[in-house]
C-alpha positions as CSV (number, residue, x, y, z in Angstrom):
1,X,12.2,-0.7,-10.1
2,X,13.0,1.4,-7.1
3,X,15.3,4.1,-8.3
4,X,15.4,2.7,-11.8
5,X,12.7,3.1,-14.4
6,X,12.3,0.3,-16.8
7,X,10.5,2.7,-19.0
8,X,13.8,4.7,-19.4
9,X,16.1,1.8,-20.2
10,X,18.0,2.6,-23.4
11,X,20.6,0.5,-24.9
12,X,21.5,-2.0,-22.3
13,X,24.6,-4.0,-23.4
14,X,24.0,-7.5,-24.4
15,X,21.1,-9.0,-26.5
16,X,19.3,-7.0,-29.2
17,X,15.6,-6.4,-28.6
18,X,13.3,-9.2,-29.9
19,X,11.2,-7.9,-32.8
20,X,7.5,-8.7,-32.7
21,X,5.9,-10.2,-35.8
22,X,2.3,-10.8,-36.7
23,X,1.0,-9.7,-33.3
24,X,3.3,-11.9,-31.3
25,X,6.7,-11.7,-29.6
26,X,8.6,-14.8,-28.5
27,X,10.6,-14.5,-25.2
28,X,13.6,-16.8,-25.3
29,X,15.4,-17.8,-22.0
30,X,18.8,-17.3,-23.7
31,X,17.9,-13.6,-24.5
32,X,16.8,-12.5,-21.0
33,X,18.9,-10.0,-19.1
34,X,19.5,-10.1,-15.3
35,X,18.5,-6.7,-14.0
36,X,17.8,-4.9,-10.8
37,X,16.8,-5.7,-7.2
38,X,15.3,-9.2,-6.6
39,X,17.2,-10.8,-9.6
40,X,14.5,-10.0,-12.1
41,X,15.0,-11.0,-15.8
42,X,14.4,-8.3,-18.4
43,X,12.9,-9.1,-21.8
44,X,13.8,-6.4,-24.3
45,X,11.3,-6.3,-27.1
46,X,10.6,-4.0,-30.2
47,X,7.0,-3.6,-31.2
48,X,6.5,-2.0,-34.7
49,X,3.2,-0.2,-35.3
50,X,0.7,-2.1,-37.3
51,X,-2.4,-1.2,-39.3
52,X,-4.6,-3.4,-37.1
53,X,-7.9,-1.8,-35.8
54,X,-8.2,-0.8,-32.2
55,X,-11.0,-3.1,-31.5
56,X,-12.5,-6.2,-33.1
57,X,-15.9,-6.4,-34.8
58,X,-17.6,-7.8,-31.7
59,X,-17.2,-4.6,-29.6
60,X,-20.5,-2.8,-30.0
61,X,-21.5,-1.2,-26.8
62,X,-21.3,2.5,-25.9
63,X,-17.7,2.3,-24.6
64,X,-16.5,0.5,-27.7
65,X,-18.2,3.0,-30.0
66,X,-16.5,5.9,-28.2
67,X,-13.1,4.3,-28.5
68,X,-13.6,3.5,-32.1
69,X,-14.5,7.3,-32.7
70,X,-11.5,8.6,-30.7
71,X,-9.2,6.2,-32.6
72,X,-10.7,7.3,-36.0
73,X,-10.2,10.9,-35.1
74,X,-6.5,10.3,-34.0
75,X,-7.3,11.3,-30.4
76,X,-6.5,7.9,-28.9
77,X,-3.2,6.2,-28.7
78,X,-4.6,2.7,-29.2
79,X,-2.7,-0.4,-28.0
80,X,0.3,0.1,-30.4
81,X,3.3,-0.8,-28.3
82,X,1.3,-2.6,-25.6
83,X,1.8,-6.3,-24.6
84,X,-0.7,-8.9,-23.5
85,X,0.6,-11.8,-21.4
86,X,-1.6,-14.8,-20.6
87,X,-0.1,-16.7,-17.7
88,X,-2.5,-19.7,-17.5
89,X,-1.5,-21.4,-20.8
90,X,-4.8,-20.4,-22.5
91,X,-7.2,-21.3,-19.7
92,X,-8.5,-17.8,-19.7
93,X,-7.0,-16.0,-22.7
94,X,-8.0,-12.6,-24.0
95,X,-9.1,-13.2,-27.6
96,X,-6.6,-11.8,-30.0
97,X,-9.4,-10.6,-32.3
98,X,-11.0,-8.5,-29.5
99,X,-8.0,-6.1,-29.3
100,X,-6.0,-6.5,-32.6
101,X,-3.3,-4.0,-31.7
102,X,-2.0,-5.8,-28.7
103,X,1.1,-7.9,-29.1
104,X,0.8,-11.3,-27.4
105,X,3.7,-12.6,-25.4
106,X,4.8,-16.2,-25.9
107,X,7.7,-18.1,-24.1
108,X,10.0,-20.6,-25.7
109,X,10.2,-24.2,-24.5
110,X,13.1,-23.6,-22.1
111,X,11.4,-20.7,-20.4
112,X,8.2,-22.8,-20.1
113,X,9.9,-25.7,-18.5
114,X,11.0,-23.2,-15.8
115,X,7.4,-22.0,-15.4
116,X,8.2,-18.5,-16.6
117,X,4.9,-18.4,-18.5
118,X,2.6,-19.6,-15.7
119,X,1.0,-18.2,-12.5
120,X,2.1,-15.0,-10.9
121,X,3.9,-12.5,-12.9
122,X,7.4,-12.4,-11.4
123,X,10.5,-13.8,-13.0
124,X,10.3,-11.8,-16.3
125,X,9.7,-8.1,-16.6
126,X,9.3,-5.9,-19.7
127,X,10.3,-2.2,-20.6
128,X,7.0,-1.5,-22.4
129,X,3.3,-1.4,-21.1
130,X,1.7,-4.7,-20.5
131,X,-1.6,-6.2,-19.3
132,X,-1.9,-9.8,-18.3
133,X,-3.8,-12.4,-16.3
134,X,-3.7,-15.8,-14.8
135,X,-6.9,-17.7,-13.9
136,X,-5.0,-20.0,-11.5
137,X,-4.7,-20.4,-7.7
138,X,-3.1,-22.7,-5.2
139,X,-6.2,-24.8,-4.6
140,X,-5.2,-27.6,-2.4
141,X,-3.2,-28.3,0.8
142,X,-3.1,-26.3,4.0
143,X,-1.5,-23.2,2.3
144,X,-4.3,-22.8,-0.3
145,X,-4.7,-19.3,-1.6
146,X,-5.4,-17.0,-4.6
147,X,-2.4,-15.6,-6.5
148,X,-2.9,-12.1,-5.0
149,X,-2.7,-13.5,-1.5
150,X,0.3,-15.6,-2.6
151,X,2.1,-12.6,-3.9
152,X,1.5,-10.5,-0.8
153,X,2.7,-13.3,1.6
154,X,5.8,-14.2,-0.4
155,X,9.2,-12.7,0.6
156,X,9.8,-10.9,-2.7
157,X,6.2,-10.6,-3.9
158,X,5.5,-7.0,-2.9
159,X,8.9,-5.8,-4.3
160,X,8.1,-7.6,-7.7
161,X,4.6,-6.1,-7.7
162,X,6.0,-2.6,-7.1
163,X,8.6,-3.1,-9.9
164,X,5.9,-4.1,-12.3
165,X,3.8,-1.1,-11.3
166,X,6.5,1.3,-12.1
167,X,7.1,-0.3,-15.4
168,X,3.4,0.1,-16.4
169,X,2.4,-3.5,-16.1
170,X,-1.1,-4.5,-14.8
171,X,-2.3,-8.0,-14.1
172,X,-5.6,-9.4,-13.3
173,X,-6.1,-12.5,-11.0
174,X,-9.3,-14.1,-9.6
175,X,-10.0,-14.1,-5.9
176,X,-10.9,-17.8,-5.9
177,X,-12.2,-18.4,-2.3
178,X,-10.3,-15.5,-0.9
179,X,-13.3,-13.0,-1.0
180,X,-16.4,-14.9,-0.2
181,X,-19.0,-15.2,2.6
182,X,-17.5,-18.3,4.1
183,X,-14.2,-16.8,5.3
184,X,-14.6,-13.1,4.4
185,X,-11.9,-11.0,2.7
186,X,-8.6,-12.9,3.1
187,X,-6.5,-10.6,1.0
188,X,-4.0,-9.3,3.7
189,X,-3.4,-5.9,2.4
190,X,-4.9,-3.4,-0.1
191,X,-2.4,-2.4,-2.9
192,X,-2.7,-0.7,-6.2
193,X,-0.5,-3.3,-7.9
194,X,-3.1,-5.5,-9.7
195,X,-6.8,-6.0,-10.1
196,X,-8.7,-8.8,-8.4
197,X,-11.8,-10.2,-10.0
198,X,-14.7,-11.7,-8.0
199,X,-15.0,-15.3,-8.8
200,X,-12.8,-18.0,-10.3
201,X,-11.6,-19.0,-13.7
202,X,-12.7,-16.6,-16.5
203,X,-13.9,-13.9,-14.1
204,X,-10.9,-11.9,-15.1
205,X,-12.0,-11.4,-18.7
206,X,-14.1,-8.2,-18.1
207,X,-11.2,-6.6,-16.2
208,X,-8.8,-7.4,-18.9
209,X,-11.0,-5.8,-21.5
210,X,-11.3,-2.7,-19.3
211,X,-7.5,-2.5,-19.0
212,X,-7.0,-2.9,-22.7
213,X,-9.5,-0.1,-23.5
214,X,-8.1,2.3,-20.8
215,X,-4.6,1.8,-22.2
216,X,-5.9,2.5,-25.7
217,X,-8.0,5.5,-24.7
218,X,-5.3,7.7,-23.5
219,X,-4.3,10.5,-25.9
220,X,-1.0,9.7,-27.6
221,X,1.0,12.5,-25.8
222,X,-0.5,11.6,-22.5
223,X,0.3,7.9,-22.7
224,X,3.9,8.8,-23.7
225,X,4.1,11.1,-20.7
226,X,2.7,8.5,-18.3
227,X,5.1,5.8,-19.4
228,X,8.1,8.1,-19.4
229,X,7.3,9.3,-15.8
230,X,6.3,5.8,-14.4
231,X,2.8,6.9,-14.0
232,X,0.9,4.6,-16.4
233,X,-0.3,2.0,-13.9
234,X,-1.1,4.5,-11.1
235,X,-3.2,6.5,-13.6
236,X,-4.9,3.3,-14.9
237,X,-5.8,2.4,-11.4
238,X,-7.2,5.8,-10.8
239,X,-9.3,5.8,-14.0
240,X,-10.6,2.3,-13.4
241,X,-11.8,3.0,-9.8
242,X,-13.0,6.5,-10.4
243,X,-15.2,5.1,-13.2
244,X,-16.8,2.2,-11.3
245,X,-20.5,2.1,-11.5
246,X,-21.2,2.8,-7.8
247,X,-18.6,5.7,-7.7
248,X,-20.7,8.7,-8.9
249,X,-18.8,11.6,-7.4
250,X,-15.4,12.9,-6.4
251,X,-16.4,12.4,-2.8
252,X,-17.3,8.8,-3.4
253,X,-13.9,8.1,-4.9
254,X,-12.3,9.1,-1.6
255,X,-14.2,6.3,0.2
256,X,-13.8,2.5,0.5
257,X,-16.5,2.0,-2.1
258,X,-13.9,2.9,-4.8
259,X,-11.1,0.9,-3.3
260,X,-12.2,-2.6,-2.5
261,X,-9.8,-5.6,-2.6
262,X,-11.9,-7.3,-5.2
263,X,-14.0,-5.9,-7.9
264,X,-17.1,-7.7,-9.4
265,X,-17.7,-7.4,-13.1
266,X,-21.0,-5.5,-12.8
267,X,-19.0,-2.5,-11.4
268,X,-17.1,-2.0,-14.6
269,X,-18.3,0.9,-16.8
270,X,-16.3,0.9,-20.0
271,X,-17.9,4.2,-21.2
272,X,-16.8,6.2,-18.2
273,X,-13.3,4.6,-18.2
274,X,-12.7,5.5,-21.9
275,X,-14.1,9.1,-21.3
276,X,-11.9,9.8,-18.2
277,X,-8.8,8.2,-19.7
278,X,-9.0,10.3,-22.9
279,X,-9.8,13.5,-21.0
280,X,-6.5,13.5,-19.2
281,X,-3.6,15.5,-20.4
282,X,0.1,15.6,-19.2
283,X,-0.9,18.8,-17.3
284,X,-3.9,17.1,-15.4
285,X,-2.2,13.7,-14.5
286,X,-2.0,13.3,-10.7
287,X,1.3,12.1,-9.3
288,X,2.0,8.7,-7.6
289,X,1.8,9.0,-3.8
290,X,5.0,7.8,-2.1
291,X,4.8,6.6,1.5
292,X,7.2,6.3,4.3
293,X,6.8,5.2,7.9
294,X,8.5,7.7,10.3
295,X,7.7,6.0,13.5
296,X,5.4,3.3,14.9
297,X,4.8,1.3,18.0
298,X,7.0,-1.6,18.7
299,X,6.1,-5.1,19.9
300,X,8.4,-7.7,21.5
301,X,8.3,-11.3,20.4
302,X,8.0,-13.6,23.5
303,X,6.1,-10.9,25.4
304,X,3.6,-9.1,23.2
305,X,3.3,-11.9,20.7
306,X,4.9,-15.3,20.0
307,X,6.8,-16.9,17.2
308,X,10.5,-16.6,16.6
309,X,11.1,-14.9,13.2
310,X,7.6,-13.4,13.0
311,X,7.1,-9.7,12.7
312,X,4.2,-7.2,12.6
313,X,5.7,-5.8,9.4
314,X,4.3,-7.5,6.4
315,X,5.8,-5.2,3.8
316,X,6.9,-1.6,3.1
317,X,6.8,-0.4,-0.5
318,X,6.7,3.2,-1.7
319,X,3.0,3.1,-2.5
320,X,1.6,0.5,-0.1
321,X,2.5,-0.4,3.5
322,X,1.1,-3.4,5.4
323,X,1.2,-4.4,9.0
324,X,-0.1,-7.5,11.0
325,X,-1.6,-7.0,14.4
326,X,0.2,-9.7,16.5
327,X,0.6,-7.7,19.8
328,X,-1.9,-8.0,22.6
329,X,-1.9,-4.2,22.7
330,X,-5.4,-2.6,22.6
331,X,-4.1,0.4,20.5
332,X,-1.4,1.0,17.9
333,X,-0.1,4.1,16.3
334,X,2.2,5.0,13.4
335,X,3.3,8.3,11.8
336,X,3.4,8.2,8.0
337,X,4.9,10.7,5.6
338,X,4.1,11.5,1.9
339,X,6.8,14.2,1.6
340,X,8.7,12.1,-1.0
341,X,5.8,12.5,-3.5
342,X,6.6,14.7,-6.5
343,X,4.5,16.1,-9.2
344,X,6.0,15.6,-12.7
345,X,5.0,19.2,-13.6
346,X,6.6,20.7,-10.5
347,X,3.3,21.8,-8.8
348,X,2.8,22.0,-5.0
349,X,0.6,19.2,-3.8
350,X,-2.1,18.9,-1.1
351,X,-3.0,15.5,0.3
352,X,-6.3,14.1,1.7
353,X,-6.1,11.1,4.2
354,X,-9.2,8.9,4.5
355,X,-10.3,5.8,6.4
356,X,-11.3,3.5,3.6
357,X,-12.0,0.4,5.7
358,X,-12.5,-0.4,9.3
359,X,-14.5,1.1,12.2
360,X,-14.2,4.9,11.8
361,X,-14.8,5.3,15.6
362,X,-11.8,3.2,16.3
363,X,-9.5,4.5,13.5
364,X,-8.3,8.0,13.7
365,X,-6.1,10.1,11.4
366,X,-4.4,13.2,12.8
367,X,-2.8,15.5,10.2
368,X,0.5,16.9,11.4
369,X,0.8,19.8,9.1
370,X,-1.4,22.0,7.0
371,X,-0.8,20.4,3.6
372,X,-1.2,16.8,4.9
373,X,2.4,15.7,4.3
374,X,2.5,13.8,7.6
375,X,-0.2,12.2,9.7
376,X,-0.5,10.0,12.8
377,X,-2.7,7.0,12.3
378,X,-4.1,5.4,15.5
379,X,-6.2,2.3,15.5
380,X,-7.9,0.6,18.4
381,X,-8.7,-3.2,18.5
382,X,-11.9,-3.7,16.5
383,X,-14.1,-6.5,15.3
384,X,-14.6,-7.5,11.6
385,X,-16.9,-5.3,9.6
386,X,-18.7,-5.8,6.2
387,X,-16.8,-4.9,3.1
388,X,-18.1,-1.6,1.6
389,X,-20.8,-2.6,-0.9
390,X,-20.7,-6.3,0.1
391,X,-22.6,-6.7,3.5
392,X,-22.3,-10.5,3.1
393,X,-18.5,-10.4,3.2
394,X,-16.7,-9.5,6.4
395,X,-13.2,-8.0,6.6
396,X,-10.8,-7.8,9.5
397,X,-8.5,-5.3,7.8
398,X,-8.1,-1.5,8.4
399,X,-7.3,0.5,5.2
400,X,-6.2,4.1,5.2
401,X,-5.8,5.9,1.8
402,X,-3.7,9.0,1.0
403,X,-4.7,10.9,-2.1
404,X,-2.7,13.6,-3.9
405,X,-4.9,16.4,-5.3
406,X,-4.2,18.2,-8.6
407,X,-7.1,20.5,-9.7
408,X,-10.1,18.3,-10.4
409,X,-8.2,15.1,-10.1
410,X,-7.3,12.9,-7.2
411,X,-4.5,10.3,-7.5
412,X,-4.6,6.7,-7.0
413,X,-4.2,6.4,-3.2
414,X,-1.1,5.4,-1.3
415,X,-2.4,2.6,1.0
416,X,-1.7,1.7,4.6
417,X,-3.2,-1.6,5.7
418,X,-3.4,-3.2,9.1
419,X,-4.7,-6.9,9.3
420,X,-6.2,-8.0,12.6
421,X,-6.3,-11.8,13.4
422,X,-9.9,-12.6,12.9
423,X,-9.5,-16.1,14.5
424,X,-8.4,-14.8,17.9
425,X,-10.8,-14.2,20.8
426,X,-9.6,-11.2,22.9
427,X,-11.0,-9.6,26.0
428,X,-10.0,-6.0,27.0
429,X,-11.0,-4.1,30.1
430,X,-10.2,-0.8,31.7
431,X,-7.2,-0.6,34.0
432,X,-6.7,1.5,37.0
433,X,-5.3,4.3,34.8
434,X,-8.4,4.4,32.5
435,X,-6.7,2.8,29.6
436,X,-7.7,-0.5,28.0
437,X,-5.6,-3.5,28.7
438,X,-5.6,-7.2,27.7
439,X,-7.4,-9.6,30.0
440,X,-7.4,-12.7,28.1
441,X,-6.3,-13.8,24.5
442,X,-7.3,-17.2,22.9
443,X,-5.1,-17.8,19.9
444,X,-6.8,-21.1,18.9
445,X,-8.7,-21.2,15.6
446,X,-12.4,-21.9,16.4
447,X,-14.3,-24.8,14.9
448,X,-15.1,-23.8,11.2
449,X,-12.9,-20.7,11.4
450,X,-9.8,-19.9,9.4
451,X,-6.5,-18.2,10.0
452,X,-3.9,-17.8,7.2
453,X,-1.2,-20.3,8.4
454,X,1.5,-18.4,6.5
455,X,0.8,-15.2,8.4
456,X,-0.6,-16.7,11.6
457,X,1.0,-20.1,12.5
458,X,-1.2,-22.3,14.7
459,X,-0.9,-21.5,18.4
460,X,-3.0,-23.8,20.5
461,X,-3.3,-22.0,23.8
462,X,-5.1,-19.4,25.7
463,X,-3.5,-16.8,28.0
464,X,-5.1,-15.1,31.1
465,X,-3.2,-11.9,32.0
466,X,-2.2,-10.9,35.6
467,X,-1.8,-7.4,37.1
468,X,-0.9,-6.0,40.4
469,X,-3.0,-3.5,42.3
470,X,-1.4,-0.5,40.5
471,X,-2.1,-2.1,37.1
472,X,1.4,-3.2,36.2
473,X,1.6,-6.4,34.2
474,X,2.8,-9.4,36.3
475,X,2.6,-12.1,33.6
476,X,0.0,-14.6,32.3
477,X,-1.3,-18.0,32.9
478,X,-1.4,-20.2,29.8
479,X,-3.8,-23.0,29.2
480,X,-2.4,-25.5,26.6
481,X,-2.8,-29.2,26.0
482,X,-4.6,-29.8,29.2
483,X,-2.2,-28.1,31.5
484,X,-1.6,-24.6,32.9
485,X,1.7,-22.8,32.7
486,X,2.5,-19.6,34.5
487,X,4.8,-16.9,32.9
488,X,6.3,-13.7,34.3
489,X,6.1,-10.3,32.7
490,X,9.1,-10.8,30.5
491,X,7.9,-14.1,29.2
492,X,9.8,-16.6,31.4
493,X,8.0,-19.8,32.6
494,X,7.7,-19.9,36.3
495,X,8.7,-23.4,37.7
496,X,9.6,-24.8,41.1
497,X,13.2,-24.6,40.1
498,X,12.8,-20.9,39.1
499,X,12.3,-18.9,36.0
500,X,13.0,-20.7,32.8
501,X,13.5,-19.1,29.3
502,X,11.0,-20.3,26.7
503,X,11.4,-20.1,23.0
504,X,8.4,-20.2,20.6
505,X,9.6,-22.0,17.6
506,X,7.7,-22.3,14.3
507,X,7.6,-25.8,12.8
508,X,6.7,-26.1,9.1
509,X,6.0,-29.7,8.2
510,X,5.7,-30.5,4.5
511,X,2.2,-31.9,4.8
512,X,0.5,-29.7,7.4
513,X,0.1,-26.0,8.4
514,X,3.0,-24.2,10.2
515,X,2.4,-24.2,14.0
516,X,4.2,-22.8,17.1
517,X,5.8,-25.0,19.7
518,X,7.3,-24.1,23.0
519,X,10.9,-25.2,23.8
520,X,13.1,-24.5,26.8
521,X,16.2,-24.4,24.6
522,X,17.8,-25.5,21.3
523,X,17.1,-29.2,20.6
524,X,14.8,-29.7,23.6
525,X,11.5,-31.5,23.3
526,X,8.3,-29.4,22.8
527,X,6.4,-28.5,26.0
């Protein structure tokens, strides 16, 4: 949790830790403790070491054989002290016999009735390492989405994800229709907080196996160091992505090829993952990059974009930042700092900034000091581009990654994402001053297209912008519902009676997607 490490909790008053037995620990609602920001519930558990083998008899490929050897020689920590949490009620469960040292989480009837065991990880957190999965999704209705998209578009979702990340907890969720040729990559931001598998139910199993083996492959002292310093999940992400089949060099790890939203199973290389995890020592572990936005361009609702209560800020967490491009501006800029990043061994750090996704000619990074502690990111409006390694899937997201470098190792990146509304049709042109300016903007979703209604409520109009001879914005003409309305430069509707203030209100019917309506005042009928 921000400012409080679950891994360092000792002796909280209240209920004694629940003792695991026979590879299982039962979480009882009555024994959960309220703890930390967001009202999380803490399950305190005690996991005695067992004599179970690190792998089941079915594990026979090269990665399994290497882990067997490392465990036999006492050079791997194994999964003693690690939890496994299935959150789809057995629909896609990691077989207990495959990784016998894992302790499986179960919930009592009271907790199950409240849904604490199902779907996104959220209500309950743990003070020990954990892997988990849920092969579920919101499949029906106008707000359909995968669990990752649900988490990133929910008020407390990113906060809960970050808290789990610090605690050393990693979950896998299928992309289920959110990363396919039909609508492209619909994941609104890139984060290190989970893994997303390509496909639907059951596609998460190879990723779960990889997580279990990475957790097991760390040297005992390295794993203890990682957990104590809140670096377990960041290091697991680094190991997983640095070892992908297509990532064959350090340079490749610093590209979008290593950091896609969604990872297909054919990219998983267990041998390389076990090798890299076991090679790490407390002295060679890279830090977790911590981000902060120092400044950024502002946009005004009712002028630059429309929809009361909407913002261009999707979320800010210490290791992932996400923005939504609502404004009609052609260019946007922000200054980001990584000065809060600290190495657990006290070493000075250098940082590398890279464009991981987006048009490199329209996405520029300007370091503001010699060590890369601060940089200005400038992005011009751009069209969707193919996902790295997946030419059949388009993405309308720009990703920038910031890597901390320690010797031969690069950290998991801090991630800055900007999501562009792929459903909008915009036309820009040069103004008298030589800068690009908006000429027209159609916010209607085209036939067969898609816009996430949670992020971009439906707006059924098209605006044509007016300028004077000097290039100053005079307002816009709006075509909506068969009529044309004229607005001035500050967003007032021009009528025969004079300028009239217009509010763009979001209506959220229970059986349809949210949409924006124009009102002249509280309680008035929509225009």
